[in-house]
C-alpha angles and dihedrals in degrees: 000000000000120000137195112228114214115060090002110060089015123051117259108305116248102232089195089067093056092044090053089049093053089053090052090047091051091051092049092058097036097251134142104261095223094048093045092048092048091049089046091056093043092057094054094122095050090048093047102041097048098253082126098045099190136032088249089055089051091053093043091050092051092049090051090050092058097038097252118147105207127181122242091251090053090050091049091051093050090049092051090054091053094048092049092050092051092045087059093046095052096080115131126245113261094263101030101100093042090051093049089049091051091051089051091050087053088057093248117144117219136212136187125218112187135172100219147135124251099275090074097061088038093062099023096107090058095051126096090246100059096085092041101052116067100195119026117189119188119192092223093059096036096051088228134100132200132287089036105114092224095070093054091046090050090054091051091048092053091048088047094231135122114250090240088060094049132085123212120203122191144137094249102252120153095005094294096143094052090045092055092044092054092058090053101261123144100247127209127189118214118203133182113227112237094018125103121240112270120252116282089016129151092212097107094049097037113118098171131089120314141181133190098210134032088228089078095062100084090052091046091052093045091050089052092049091051093056098044 
């Protein structure tokens, strides 16, 4: 089993929380909030693929892009704001931990593949997921981002399973479902009733399997096993 993190193991992410954090970060380094936020968005690839290997490097790179000379202390403060925002966001869905425990009871190893910046691996061991996920892969430490086939294959290798014997569960952001499907994984979309699809999501066009709660996964797997 391979999972996405944001909007999959977590509830839908509140974009307003990250927007507010970016405003605080901009103020910490003495930058215009709009310019800082736009530069932060523009640098998504460098933040996700490890080009900026730390949160501080992400902040410093954005400051350089908009011509802001920030002190080390200011960069540290902006980084702290981002880390604390992410720490608050990384709360599990109501049924996440129970579902992961059920999968473990079924003897199924689990992996995580997340497009994320360095604060996620920084705080991972203190999150509720750390003891429930066997193999976490973070784009910023792997140097790969979804939907690159290599990151899915790397997860399968570390789980010691063939992609055709592996299931991927995600909310469809950034082409992740199609990416998993292309390497031969069984691919499941997770939705949240009453919540619109996230930006750049495959949800509206997805015609494959889907669930609206992680609690349905063990039954879905058991049903598949019964018909094999």
